[in-house]
N, CA, C and O atoms as a MOPAC input file, in Angstrom:
PM7 MOZYME 1SCF
protein

 N     69.52100 1   132.42500 1   107.89600 1
 C     70.15700 1   131.16700 1   107.55700 1
 C     69.07800 1   130.08700 1   107.43300 1
 O     68.26400 1   129.87800 1   108.33200 1
 N     69.10800 1   129.43300 1   106.31700 1
 C     68.14100 1   128.36800 1   106.05700 1
 C     68.76600 1   127.01200 1   106.35400 1
 O     69.90800 1   126.74000 1   105.98400 1
 N     68.00200 1   126.17900 1   107.02400 1
 C     68.46500 1   124.81700 1   107.28400 1
 C     67.89200 1   123.91900 1   106.19900 1
 O     66.67800 1   123.80800 1   106.02700 1
 N     68.80100 1   123.28400 1   105.47500 1
 C     68.36100 1   122.38600 1   104.40800 1
 C     68.19100 1   120.97400 1   104.96100 1
 O     68.85900 1   120.58300 1   105.91900 1
 N     67.30400 1   120.23300 1   104.35500 1
 C     67.03300 1   118.86000 1   104.78700 1
 C     68.26700 1   117.97700 1   104.58500 1
 O     68.48900 1   117.03900 1   105.35100 1
 N     69.06600 1   118.26900 1   103.56200 1
 C     70.28400 1   117.49400 1   103.32300 1
 C     71.26900 1   117.66300 1   104.46900 1
 O     71.94200 1   116.71000 1   104.86300 1
 N     71.35300 1   118.88700 1   105.00800 1
 C     72.28100 1   119.13900 1   106.10800 1
 C     71.85000 1   118.39300 1   107.37400 1
 O     72.68300 1   117.83400 1   108.08900 1
 N     70.56600 1   118.39200 1   107.63800 1
 C     70.04700 1   117.67600 1   108.80800 1
 C     70.27000 1   116.17000 1   108.64500 1
 O     70.68700 1   115.49400 1   109.58600 1
 N     69.99200 1   115.65800 1   107.45700 1
 C     70.19900 1   114.22900 1   107.19800 1
 C     71.66700 1   113.85500 1   107.32600 1
 O     72.00100 1   112.80400 1   107.87300 1
 N     72.54400 1   114.71800 1   106.82000 1
 C     73.97600 1   114.45200 1   106.92200 1
 C     74.42400 1   114.47200 1   108.38100 1
 O     75.22500 1   113.63100 1   108.78900 1
 N     73.92500 1   115.41400 1   109.16900 1
 C     74.28300 1   115.47200 1   110.59000 1
 C     73.83300 1   114.20200 1   111.31300 1
 O     74.58100 1   113.64300 1   112.11400 1
 N     72.61600 1   113.75200 1   111.03000 1
 C     72.13300 1   112.52000 1   111.65000 1
 C     72.92300 1   111.30300 1   111.16800 1
 O     73.17100 1   110.37400 1   111.93700 1
 N     73.31300 1   111.31200 1   109.90500 1
 C     74.11100 1   110.20200 1   109.37200 1
 C     75.49000 1   110.16700 1   110.02400 1
 O     76.01700 1   109.09000 1   110.30000 1
 N     76.07100 1   111.32100 1   110.26900 1
 C     77.38000 1   111.38100 1   110.92200 1
 C     77.27800 1   110.89100 1   112.36400 1
 O     78.14300 1   110.15200 1   112.83500 1
 N     76.22600 1   111.30300 1   113.06200 1
 C     76.01500 1   110.81300 1   114.43400 1
 C     75.83600 1   109.29700 1   114.42000 1
 O     76.36500 1   108.59900 1   115.28600 1
 N     75.09600 1   108.79100 1   113.44600 1
 C     74.89900 1   107.34900 1   113.30800 1
 C     76.22700 1   106.64900 1   113.04800 1
 O     76.50300 1   105.60700 1   113.64300 1
 N     77.05000 1   107.20900 1   112.16800 1
 C     78.34900 1   106.60300 1   111.86400 1
 C     79.25400 1   106.61000 1   113.09500 1
 O     79.97700 1   105.64400 1   113.33600 1
 N     79.22000 1   107.67800 1   113.86600 1
 C     80.05000 1   107.74700 1   115.07100 1
 C     79.59900 1   106.72300 1   116.10300 1
 O     80.42700 1   106.02100 1   116.68200 1
 N     78.29900 1   106.63200 1   116.33700 1
 C     77.81600 1   105.68300 1   117.35200 1
 C     78.04300 1   104.23400 1   116.92800 1
 O     78.40400 1   103.39600 1   117.75400 1
 N     77.83600 1   103.93700 1   115.65300 1
 C     78.08200 1   102.56600 1   115.21300 1
 C     79.57900 1   102.26500 1   115.19200 1
 O     79.99000 1   101.13200 1   115.44400 1
 N     80.39300 1   103.27900 1   114.89100 1
 C     81.84200 1   103.09400 1   114.95400 1
 C     82.30200 1   102.81200 1   116.37700 1
 O     83.16100 1   101.95800 1   116.59300 1
 N     81.73600 1   103.52500 1   117.35300 1
 C     82.06500 1   103.26900 1   118.75500 1
 C     81.59000 1   101.88400 1   119.18800 1
 O     82.27600 1   101.19700 1   119.94500 1
 N     80.42000 1   101.47900 1   118.71000 1
 C     79.91900 1   100.13300 1   119.02400 1
 C     80.83600 1    99.06900 1   118.42700 1
 O     81.10600 1    98.04800 1   119.05900 1
 N     81.31100 1    99.31200 1   117.21300 1
 C     82.23700 1    98.36800 1   116.57300 1
 C     83.54500 1    98.30300 1   117.34500 1
 O     84.07400 1    97.21700 1   117.58100 1
 N     84.06600 1    99.45100 1   117.73600 1
 C     85.30500 1    99.48500 1   118.50600 1
 C     85.13500 1    98.77600 1   119.85000 1
 O     85.98300 1    97.97600 1   120.24500 1
 N     84.05200 1    99.06600 1   120.54000 1
 C     83.80800 1    98.42800 1   121.83600 1
 C     83.63900 1    96.92800 1   121.73500 1
 O     84.19000 1    96.18500 1   122.54700 1
 N     82.88700 1    96.47600 1   120.75000 1
 C     82.67200 1    95.03300 1   120.61900 1
 C     83.95300 1    94.32500 1   120.18100 1
 O     84.18100 1    93.17700 1   120.56200 1
 N     84.78300 1    94.98700 1   119.39400 1
 C     86.05800 1    94.38800 1   118.98000 1
 C     87.00600 1    94.27500 1   120.17300 1
 O     87.67500 1    93.25600 1   120.34400 1
 N     87.06200 1    95.31600 1   120.99000 1
 C     87.88900 1    95.25500 1   122.20300 1
 C     87.38400 1    94.14600 1   123.11700 1
 O     88.18000 1    93.39900 1   123.68600 1
 N     86.07500 1    94.03500 1   123.26000 1
 C     85.49300 1    92.97500 1   124.07600 1
 C     85.87200 1    91.59800 1   123.54000 1
 O     86.13900 1    90.67800 1   124.31400 1
 N     85.89600 1    91.45600 1   122.21700 1
 C     86.28200 1    90.18200 1   121.60800 1
 C     87.74400 1    89.85500 1   121.91200 1
 O     88.06600 1    88.71100 1   122.23400 1
 N     88.63300 1    90.84900 1   121.81300 1
 C     90.03900 1    90.60600 1   122.12000 1
 C     90.23700 1    90.24700 1   123.59200 1
 O     91.05000 1    89.38000 1   123.91200 1
 N     89.50900 1    90.89700 1   124.48100 1
 C     89.59900 1    90.56000 1   125.90400 1
 C     89.11900 1    89.13200 1   126.13400 1
 O     89.73700 1    88.37700 1   126.88500 1
 N     88.02800 1    88.76600 1   125.49200 1
 C     87.49400 1    87.40900 1   125.64000 1
 C     88.49100 1    86.37800 1   125.12500 1
 O     88.71300 1    85.35400 1   125.77000 1
 N     89.09400 1    86.64100 1   123.96600 1
 C     90.06000 1    85.69700 1   123.39300 1
 C     91.28400 1    85.57400 1   124.29000 1
 O     91.77200 1    84.46900 1   124.53100 1
 N     91.78300 1    86.70600 1   124.78600 1
 C     92.95000 1    86.66400 1   125.66900 1
 C     92.65000 1    85.88700 1   126.94400 1
 O     93.48700 1    85.11600 1   127.41400 1
 N     91.47500 1    86.08300 1   127.49900 1
 C     91.08300 1    85.35700 1   128.70400 1
 C     90.94800 1    83.86500 1   128.41900 1
 O     91.38100 1    83.03100 1   129.21500 1
 N     90.34800 1    83.53900 1   127.28400 1
 C     90.17900 1    82.12200 1   126.92700 1
 C     91.52700 1    81.45400 1   126.69600 1
 O     91.72700 1    80.31100 1   127.10700 1
 N     92.45600 1    82.15400 1   126.04300 1
 C     93.78400 1    81.57900 1   125.80600 1
 C     94.55500 1    81.38000 1   127.10400 1
 O     95.23800 1    80.37000 1   127.27200 1
 N     94.45100 1    82.33100 1   128.01800 1
 C     95.16100 1    82.17400 1   129.28500 1
 C     94.56400 1    81.02500 1   130.10000 1
 O     95.29700 1    80.30400 1   130.77800 1
 N     93.25200 1    80.85000 1   130.04100 1
 C     92.61000 1    79.74300 1   130.74200 1
 C     93.00700 1    78.41000 1   130.11800 1
 O     93.24200 1    77.43600 1   130.83400 1
 N     93.08400 1    78.35800 1   128.79700 1
 C     93.48500 1    77.13000 1   128.10500 1
 C     94.92400 1    76.77100 1   128.46500 1
 O     95.23900 1    75.59800 1   128.66700 1
 N     95.80000 1    77.77600 1   128.54800 1
 C     97.19500 1    77.52400 1   128.92600 1
 C     97.25100 1    76.98200 1   130.34800 1
 O     98.00800 1    76.05600 1   130.63500 1
 N     96.45000 1    77.55900 1   131.23300 1
 C     96.40900 1    77.10000 1   132.62000 1
 C     95.93500 1    75.65300 1   132.69700 1
 O     96.51400 1    74.84600 1   133.42400 1
 N     94.88500 1    75.32400 1   131.94800 1
 C     94.39900 1    73.94300 1   131.94600 1
 C     95.40000 1    73.01000 1   131.28800 1
 O     95.53500 1    71.85400 1   131.69100 1
 N     96.11000 1    73.51100 1   130.26600 1
 C     97.12000 1    72.68900 1   129.60900 1
 C     98.25400 1    72.33200 1   130.53800 1
 O     98.80400 1    71.23500 1   130.44600 1
 N     98.62300 1    73.24800 1   131.44600 1
 C     99.67400 1    72.96900 1   132.41400 1
 C     99.22300 1    71.93800 1   133.43800 1
 O    100.05600 1    71.26300 1   134.04200 1
 N     97.91700 1    71.80900 1   133.64100 1
 C     97.40100 1    70.86500 1   134.61600 1
 C     97.19200 1    69.46500 1   134.04800 1
 O     96.79000 1    68.56000 1   134.77900 1
 N     97.45400 1    69.27600 1   132.77500 1
 C     97.22100 1    67.96000 1   132.16200 1
 C     98.03700 1    66.88400 1   132.86000 1
 O     97.57300 1    65.75900 1   133.04400 1
 N     99.25100 1    67.23900 1   133.24400 1
 C    100.10800 1    66.23500 1   133.86700 1
 C     99.70700 1    65.94400 1   135.31600 1
 O    100.10000 1    64.92200 1   135.87900 1
 N     98.92200 1    66.84800 1   135.91900 1
 C     98.50200 1    66.64800 1   137.30000 1
 C     97.19800 1    65.84800 1   137.42300 1
 O     96.99000 1    65.14900 1   138.41400 1
 N     96.33400 1    65.95100 1   136.42800 1
 C     95.03700 1    65.28500 1   136.51100 1
 C     94.85000 1    64.30200 1   135.37600 1
 O     95.68500 1    64.18800 1   134.47900 1
 N     93.74500 1    63.60300 1   135.43500 1
 C     93.45100 1    62.64600 1   134.37000 1
 C     92.96700 1    63.39300 1   133.12900 1
 O     92.44700 1    64.50500 1   133.22200 1
 N     93.14300 1    62.77600 1   131.98700 1
 C     92.71700 1    63.41700 1   130.74200 1
 C     91.19800 1    63.55700 1   130.70400 1
 O     90.68200 1    64.50200 1   130.10700 1
 N     90.47800 1    62.63600 1   131.33000 1
 C     89.01800 1    62.72500 1   131.37500 1
 C     88.57800 1    63.95700 1   132.15100 1
 O     87.63000 1    64.63400 1   131.75400 1
 N     89.26100 1    64.25400 1   133.26000 1
 C     88.92600 1    65.42900 1   134.06500 1
 C     89.19500 1    66.72000 1   133.29100 1
 O     88.39100 1    67.65100 1   133.33300 1
 N     90.31600 1    66.77300 1   132.59100 1
 C     90.65300 1    67.95800 1   131.78600 1
 C     89.63400 1    68.13100 1   130.66200 1
 O     89.19300 1    69.25000 1   130.39800 1
 N     89.25800 1    67.05000 1   130.00500 1
 C     88.26100 1    67.10200 1   128.93500 1
 C     86.93100 1    67.63500 1   129.47600 1
 O     86.29000 1    68.47700 1   128.84800 1
 N     86.52800 1    67.13900 1   130.63900 1
 C     85.27100 1    67.59800 1   131.24200 1
 C     85.31600 1    69.10300 1   131.50900 1
 O     84.34900 1    69.81000 1   131.22500 1
 N     86.42500 1    69.59600 1   132.05100 1
 C     86.51800 1    71.00900 1   132.40100 1
 C     86.61500 1    71.90600 1   131.17300 1
 O     86.12200 1    73.03400 1   131.19300 1
 N     87.24800 1    71.41800 1   130.09700 1
 C     87.44400 1    72.27100 1   128.91800 1
 C     86.24800 1    72.27700 1   127.97400 1
 O     85.99300 1    73.28700 1   127.31900 1
 N     85.50600 1    71.16700 1   127.88800 1
 C     84.49000 1    71.06600 1   126.84700 1
 C     83.07400 1    70.79300 1   127.34500 1
 O     82.12100 1    71.17500 1   126.66600 1
 N     82.89400 1    70.16200 1   128.47600 1
 C     81.58200 1    69.69500 1   128.87800 1
 C     81.00900 1    70.48100 1   130.05900 1
 O     79.79100 1    70.51000 1   130.23600 1
 N     81.83400 1    71.10100 1   130.84500 1
 C     81.35600 1    71.76900 1   132.06100 1
 C     80.43900 1    72.93800 1   131.71000 1
 O     80.42200 1    73.42200 1   130.57800 1
 N     79.68400 1    73.37400 1   132.70400 1
 C     78.79300 1    74.52000 1   132.52000 1
 C     79.57600 1    75.76900 1   132.13600 1
 O     79.10800 1    76.58400 1   131.34100 1
 N     80.76400 1    75.91300 1   132.70100 1
 C     81.60100 1    77.06900 1   132.37600 1
 C     82.03100 1    77.04500 1   130.91100 1
 O     82.05600 1    78.08900 1   130.26000 1
 N     82.36700 1    75.87300 1   130.38900 1
 C     82.76800 1    75.76200 1   128.98900 1
 C     81.59700 1    76.07300 1   128.06100 1
 O     81.77100 1    76.73900 1   127.04000 1
 N     80.41200 1    75.59500 1   128.41400 1
 C     79.22600 1    75.87900 1   127.60300 1
 C     78.92300 1    77.37300 1   127.62600 1
 O     78.60500 1    77.96100 1   126.59200 1
 N     79.02200 1    77.99000 1   128.80900 1
 C     78.79300 1    79.43000 1   128.92400 1
 C     79.82500 1    80.21000 1   128.11700 1
 O     79.47600 1    81.17600 1   127.43800 1
 N     81.07900 1    79.80700 1   128.18200 1
 C     82.11900 1    80.49800 1   127.41100 1
 C     81.88200 1    80.37000 1   125.91000 1
 O     82.12700 1    81.31800 1   125.16400 1
 N     81.41700 1    79.22900 1   125.46800 1
 C     81.09600 1    79.05600 1   124.04800 1
 C     79.94800 1    79.97000 1   123.65100 1
 O     79.99600 1    80.61500 1   122.60400 1
 N     78.91400 1    80.02600 1   124.48700 1
 C     77.78600 1    80.91600 1   124.22300 1
 C     78.23400 1    82.36800 1   124.20000 1
 O     77.86000 1    83.11900 1   123.29900 1
 N     79.03100 1    82.77000 1   125.18300 1
 C     79.50100 1    84.14400 1   125.27100 1
 C     80.37400 1    84.51400 1   124.07000 1
 O     80.24000 1    85.60600 1   123.51700 1
 N     81.25600 1    83.61700 1   123.67200 1
 C     82.10900 1    83.87600 1   122.50500 1
 C     81.29200 1    84.02000 1   121.23500 1
 O     81.58000 1    84.88400 1   120.40700 1
 N     80.28300 1    83.18900 1   121.07400 1
 C     79.40600 1    83.28200 1   119.91100 1
 C     78.62500 1    84.58900 1   119.91300 1
 O     78.48400 1    85.23700 1   118.87600 1
 N     78.11400 1    84.97600 1   121.09000 1
 C     77.37200 1    86.22800 1   121.21100 1
 C     78.25600 1    87.42600 1   120.86900 1
 O     77.81900 1    88.33300 1   120.16200 1
 N     79.47600 1    87.43600 1   121.35700 1
 C     80.38600 1    88.55000 1   121.07400 1
 C     80.74100 1    88.58700 1   119.59000 1
 O     80.83100 1    89.66800 1   119.00800 1
 N     80.94100 1    87.43100 1   118.97100 1
 C     81.24500 1    87.39800 1   117.53900 1
 C     80.07900 1    87.94100 1   116.71200 1
 O     80.28900 1    88.67500 1   115.74600 1
 N     78.86400 1    87.58400 1   117.08700 1
 C     77.68200 1    88.10600 1   116.39300 1
 C     77.56600 1    89.61000 1   116.61200 1
 O     77.19100 1    90.34600 1   115.70000 1
 N     77.88700 1    90.06700 1   117.81600 1
 C     77.86500 1    91.49600 1   118.12000 1
 C     78.86400 1    92.26400 1   117.25400 1
 O     78.54600 1    93.33800 1   116.74300 1
 N     80.05700 1    91.72200 1   117.09100 1
 C     81.06500 1    92.36400 1   116.23900 1
 C     80.57800 1    92.41400 1   114.79900 1
 O     80.70400 1    93.44300 1   114.13600 1
 N     80.02400 1    91.31100 1   114.31300 1
 C     79.53600 1    91.25700 1   112.93100 1
 C     78.38700 1    92.23600 1   112.70700 1
 O     78.36300 1    92.94200 1   111.69800 1
 N     77.44600 1    92.28400 1   113.63100 1
 C     76.31900 1    93.21300 1   113.50100 1
 C     76.79600 1    94.66400 1   113.55900 1
 O     76.29400 1    95.51000 1   112.81900 1
 N     77.75900 1    94.95500 1   114.42900 1
 C     78.30600 1    96.31300 1   114.50900 1
 C     79.02900 1    96.68600 1   113.22800 1
 O     78.92900 1    97.82200 1   112.76500 1
 N     79.75100 1    95.74400 1   112.65800 1
 C     80.46400 1    96.01000 1   111.40800 1
 C     79.49000 1    96.29900 1   110.27100 1
 O     79.68900 1    97.24300 1   109.50600 1
 N     78.45000 1    95.50000 1   110.15900 1
 C     77.45600 1    95.71500 1   109.10200 1
 C     76.76700 1    97.06200 1   109.29300 1
 O     76.56500 1    97.80000 1   108.32900 1
 N     76.41200 1    97.37800 1   110.51700 1
 C     75.76800 1    98.65300 1   110.80200 1
 C     76.68700 1    99.82500 1   110.47800 1
 O     76.23700 1   100.83000 1   109.92700 1
 N     77.95900 1    99.70600 1   110.81200 1
 C     78.92000 1   100.77600 1   110.52400 1
 C     79.09800 1   100.95800 1   109.01700 1
 O     79.16300 1   102.08700 1   108.53100 1
 N     79.17600 1    99.86400 1   108.28600 1
 C     79.32400 1    99.95100 1   106.82300 1
 C     78.12800 1   100.67900 1   106.21500 1
 O     78.30000 1   101.53500 1   105.34800 1
 N     76.92900 1   100.34900 1   106.65900 1
 C     75.74900 1   101.02400 1   106.11100 1
 C     75.67300 1   102.49000 1   106.53700 1
 O     75.17500 1   103.32500 1   105.78200 1
 N     76.16200 1   102.81500 1   107.74100 1
 C     76.18000 1   104.21500 1   108.17700 1
 C     77.14200 1   105.03500 1   107.31500 1
 O     76.83300 1   106.16600 1   106.93900 1
 N     78.29300 1   104.47000 1   107.00900 1
 C     79.24900 1   105.15900 1   106.13100 1
 C     78.67700 1   105.27800 1   104.72300 1
 O     78.85900 1   106.29700 1   104.05800 1
 N     77.99100 1   104.24300 1   104.27500 1
 C     77.33900 1   104.27800 1   102.97100 1
 C     76.30500 1   105.39400 1   102.91000 1
 O     76.18400 1   106.07200 1   101.89000 1
 N     75.56000 1   105.58900 1   103.99400 1
 C     74.57900 1   106.66500 1   104.05000 1
 C     75.26200 1   108.03200 1   103.98500 1
 O     74.82400 1   108.91300 1   103.24600 1
 N     76.32200 1   108.20400 1   104.74900 1
 C     77.06500 1   109.48600 1   104.71600 1
 C     77.57400 1   109.77700 1   103.31300 1
 O     77.43700 1   110.89800 1   102.82200 1
 N     78.15300 1   108.78900 1   102.67300 1
 C     78.67000 1   108.96700 1   101.32200 1
 C     77.53800 1   109.25900 1   100.33800 1
 O     77.68100 1   110.09800 1    99.44900 1
 N     76.42400 1   108.56800 1   100.50100 1
 C     75.29600 1   108.77900 1    99.60300 1
 C     74.71100 1   110.17000 1    99.72500 1
 O     74.29600 1   110.75800 1    98.72600 1
 N     74.67100 1   110.71200 1   100.95100 1
 C     74.14600 1   112.06100 1   101.13800 1
 C     75.13000 1   113.10100 1   100.59900 1
 O     74.72900 1   114.04200 1    99.91400 1
 N     76.42200 1   112.92900 1   100.91100 1
 C     77.43300 1   113.90700 1   100.45400 1
 C     77.54300 1   113.96100 1    98.93800 1
 O     77.64200 1   115.04400 1    98.36000 1
 N     77.52600 1   112.81600 1    98.30000 1
 C     77.72000 1   112.75100 1    96.84800 1
 C     76.41700 1   112.68500 1    96.07000 1
 O     76.42000 1   112.48700 1    94.85500 1
 N     75.31100 1   112.84800 1    96.76700 1
 C     73.98300 1   112.79400 1    96.14400 1
 C     73.79900 1   111.51800 1    95.31100 1
 O     73.45900 1   111.55500 1    94.12800 1
 N     74.04000 1   110.40200 1    95.98100 1
 C     73.88100 1   109.08700 1    95.36700 1
 C     72.61100 1   108.44000 1    95.92500 1
 O     72.65600 1   107.83500 1    96.99700 1
 N     71.49600 1   108.55200 1    95.23100 1
 C     70.24400 1   108.01700 1    95.77900 1
 C     70.26600 1   106.50100 1    95.96200 1
 O     69.54500 1   105.97400 1    96.80900 1
 N     71.07400 1   105.80300 1    95.19000 1
 C     71.15200 1   104.34800 1    95.33700 1
 C     71.73500 1   103.94100 1    96.68200 1
 O     71.29300 1   102.96200 1    97.28400 1
 N     72.72800 1   104.69200 1    97.15600 1
 C     73.33500 1   104.38200 1    98.44900 1
 C     72.38500 1   104.72000 1    99.59400 1
 O     72.31800 1   103.99000 1   100.58300 1
 N     71.65700 1   105.81800 1    99.46500 1
 C     70.67900 1   106.17100 1   100.49000 1
 C     69.55400 1   105.14100 1   100.51100 1
 O     69.05400 1   104.77800 1   101.57500 1
 N     69.16000 1   104.67600 1    99.33100 1
 C     68.11800 1   103.65800 1    99.23500 1
 C     68.58900 1   102.34400 1    99.86200 1
 O     67.80500 1   101.65600 1   100.51500 1
 N     69.86600 1   101.99200 1    99.66800 1
 C     70.40500 1   100.77500 1   100.28300 1
 C     70.34300 1   100.87200 1   101.80100 1
 O     70.01700 1    99.89300 1   102.47100 1
 N     70.65400 1   102.04800 1   102.35000 1
 C     70.55600 1   102.23600 1   103.79700 1
 C     69.10200 1   102.14700 1   104.25000 1
 O     68.80600 1   101.58100 1   105.30300 1
 N     68.21300 1   102.70000 1   103.46000 1
 C     66.78700 1   102.64100 1   103.79700 1
 C     66.30600 1   101.19200 1   103.84400 1
 O     65.59400 1   100.80600 1   104.77100 1
 N     66.68700 1   100.39600 1   102.85700 1
 C     66.28500 1    98.98600 1   102.82200 1
 C     66.87200 1    98.24200 1   104.01900 1
 O     66.19700 1    97.41900 1   104.63700 1
 N     68.14300 1    98.53800 1   104.34600 1
 C     68.77400 1    97.94500 1   105.52900 1
 C     67.97700 1    98.30600 1   106.79000 1
 O     67.73300 1    97.44800 1   107.63800 1
 N     67.57900 1    99.55500 1   106.91000 1
 C     66.80400 1    99.99700 1   108.06700 1
 C     65.45100 1    99.31600 1   108.15400 1
 O     65.00900 1    98.94400 1   109.24100 1
 N     64.79200 1    99.15000 1   107.01900 1
 C     63.48500 1    98.47300 1   107.01100 1
 C     63.63800 1    97.01400 1   107.43200 1
 O     62.82500 1    96.49900 1   108.20000 1
 N     64.67100 1    96.35400 1   106.93400 1
 C     64.88200 1    94.93800 1   107.27900 1
 C     65.20100 1    94.78400 1   108.75700 1
 O     64.64100 1    93.90700 1   109.41600 1
 N     66.09300 1    95.62100 1   109.29600 1
 C     66.43400 1    95.49600 1   110.71500 1
 C     65.24800 1    95.84400 1   111.61400 1
 O     65.05000 1    95.21500 1   112.65300 1
 N     64.46400 1    96.84300 1   111.21700 1
 C     63.27600 1    97.19000 1   112.00900 1
 C     62.24800 1    96.06800 1   111.95900 1
 O     61.61700 1    95.75900 1   112.97000 1
 N     62.07300 1    95.45900 1   110.79800 1
 C     61.13400 1    94.33700 1   110.68500 1
 C     61.58900 1    93.15300 1   111.53200 1
 O     60.76800 1    92.49600 1   112.17200 1
 N     62.89200 1    92.87800 1   111.54000 1
 C     63.40200 1    91.78600 1   112.37700 1
 C     63.20200 1    92.08900 1   113.85900 1
 O     62.82000 1    91.21100 1   114.63100 1
 N     63.46200 1    93.33600 1   114.25100 1
 C     63.27200 1    93.72800 1   115.64800 1
 C     61.79800 1    93.63900 1   116.03600 1
 O     61.47300 1    93.19800 1   117.13800 1
 N     60.91300 1    94.05000 1   115.14700 1
 C     59.48100 1    93.97200 1   115.42600 1
 C     59.02600 1    92.51500 1   115.54500 1
 O     58.16600 1    92.18800 1   116.36200 1
 N     59.61000 1    91.65400 1   114.72700 1
 C     59.27000 1    90.23400 1   114.77800 1
 C     59.67900 1    89.63700 1   116.13100 1
 O     58.89800 1    88.91800 1   116.75400 1
 N     60.87600 1    89.92700 1   116.57500 1
 C     61.34200 1    89.42400 1   117.86800 1
 C     60.49700 1    90.00300 1   119.00600 1
 O     60.15200 1    89.30100 1   119.95600 1
 N     60.17100 1    91.29100 1   118.89600 1
 C     59.34400 1    91.93200 1   119.91000 1
 C     57.96300 1    91.27500 1   119.97200 1
 O     57.43500 1    91.03600 1   121.05800 1
 N     57.39100 1    90.99100 1   118.82700 1
 C     56.08000 1    90.33100 1   118.80600 1
 C     56.16800 1    88.94900 1   119.44700 1
 O     55.26100 1    88.53500 1   120.16900 1
 N     57.25700 1    88.24100 1   119.18300 1
 C     57.41700 1    86.91900 1   119.79000 1
 C     57.50600 1    87.03000 1   121.31100 1
 O     56.92400 1    86.21700 1   122.02900 1
 N     58.23300 1    88.03300 1   121.80200 1
 C     58.34500 1    88.22000 1   123.25300 1
 C     57.00300 1    88.62800 1   123.84600 1
 O     56.61200 1    88.13700 1   124.90500 1
 N     56.29900 1    89.52400 1   123.16400 1
 C     54.99600 1    89.97700 1   123.67400 1
 C     53.96800 1    88.85600 1   123.69100 1
 O     53.22700 1    88.70900 1   124.66300 1
 N     53.91800 1    88.06100 1   122.62000 1
 C     52.92000 1    87.00500 1   122.54800 1
 C     53.26800 1    85.82300 1   123.43800 1
 O     52.39900 1    85.02100 1   123.78100 1
 N     54.54000 1    85.71300 1   123.81200 1
 C     54.92900 1    84.66400 1   124.74500 1
 C     54.30500 1    84.93100 1   126.11100 1
 O     53.87200 1    84.00600 1   126.79900 1
 N     54.26400 1    86.21100 1   126.49700 1
 C     53.55900 1    86.60900 1   127.69400 1
 C     54.31400 1    86.46700 1   128.99200 1
 O     53.81900 1    86.89600 1   130.03400 1
 N     55.50300 1    85.87400 1   128.96600 1
 C     56.24100 1    85.69000 1   130.20300 1
 C     56.93900 1    86.96500 1   130.66200 1
 O     57.03500 1    87.22300 1   131.86100 1
 N     57.42000 1    87.75200 1   129.72500 1
 C     58.19200 1    88.93700 1   130.07500 1
 C     57.60000 1    90.14500 1   129.35600 1
 O     58.15600 1    90.62500 1   128.36800 1
 N     56.48300 1    90.62500 1   129.85300 1
 C     55.74000 1    91.70000 1   129.21100 1
 C     56.51800 1    93.01200 1   129.22200 1
 O     56.46900 1    93.76400 1   128.24800 1
 N     57.22900 1    93.29700 1   130.30000 1
 C     57.97300 1    94.55600 1   130.40600 1
 C     59.07400 1    94.62000 1   129.34600 1
 O     59.23700 1    95.65500 1   128.70000 1
 N     59.82100 1    93.55400 1   129.15700 1
 C     60.85300 1    93.54000 1   128.12400 1
 C     60.24300 1    93.69100 1   126.74000 1
 O     60.79900 1    94.38600 1   125.88900 1
 N     59.11700 1    93.05200 1   126.51100 1
 C     58.44900 1    93.15700 1   125.22500 1
 C     58.01200 1    94.57200 1   124.92700 1
 O     58.16800 1    95.04700 1   123.80200 1
 N     57.46500 1    95.25400 1   125.92200 1
 C     57.03400 1    96.64200 1   125.71400 1
 C     58.22400 1    97.57600 1   125.48600 1
 O     58.14900 1    98.48400 1   124.65800 1
 N     59.31300 1    97.35900 1   126.21300 1
 C     60.51800 1    98.17300 1   125.97400 1
 C     61.09100 1    97.90300 1   124.58900 1
 O     61.55900 1    98.82500 1   123.92100 1
 N     61.06000 1    96.65700 1   124.15500 1
 C     61.53300 1    96.32800 1   122.81200 1
 C     60.66000 1    96.98500 1   121.75100 1
 O     61.15500 1    97.42600 1   120.71400 1
 N     59.36100 1    97.04700 1   122.01700 1
 C     58.44100 1    97.68800 1   121.08900 1
 C     58.77600 1    99.17700 1   120.94000 1
 O     58.72000 1    99.71800 1   119.83500 1
 N     59.12300 1    99.83200 1   122.04100 1
 C     59.55800 1   101.22100 1   121.96600 1
 C     60.84800 1   101.36100 1   121.15800 1
 O     61.02500 1   102.33300 1   120.42400 1
 N     61.74200 1   100.38900 1   121.29800 1
 C     63.00300 1   100.40400 1   120.55200 1
 C     62.80500 1   100.23300 1   119.04800 1
 O     63.62400 1   100.70800 1   118.26100 1
 N     61.74100 1    99.56800 1   118.64600 1
 C     61.47600 1    99.38200 1   117.21800 1
 C     61.11400 1   100.70600 1   116.54200 1
 O     61.30000 1   100.86100 1   115.33500 1
 N     60.60600 1   101.63800 1   117.30600 1
 C     60.18700 1   102.91100 1   116.72200 1
 C     61.30700 1   103.91400 1   116.56100 1
 O     61.08400 1   105.00600 1   116.03800 1
 N     62.51000 1   103.57000 1   117.00000 1
 C     63.60500 1   104.52500 1   116.90300 1
 C     63.97000 1   104.79500 1   115.51700 1
 O     64.88000 1   105.58300 1   115.26100 1

């Protein structure tokens, strides 16, 4: 039995599609949990409007450290969902390109991979040259080679 390079590439593409699909599913579930938690907290604060001053409610909903952290966390999760979606789309594109022998689709995945690796290398270089967190920079450098 001969192992063809197309079969190996297809197997790796399928594994890539599965892992990115799981990442997309996980990040989407995380987003729904975050939204549900934020809505329940907003309802709780809304019920307290009649008990406290409007200035106090405004401070707790928009200006407090918790509100700033929640905004940051929500933005991070949204970016995570978007990045997972883009990665999943390109993984499916790669699978389709290998199965149907479409070199343009495989090339699109290759260009996507080069761009993401270059961005990761750029961030890693910034962390390494900053010098404050050398261990994270070295681990990121290993991640760029994947």
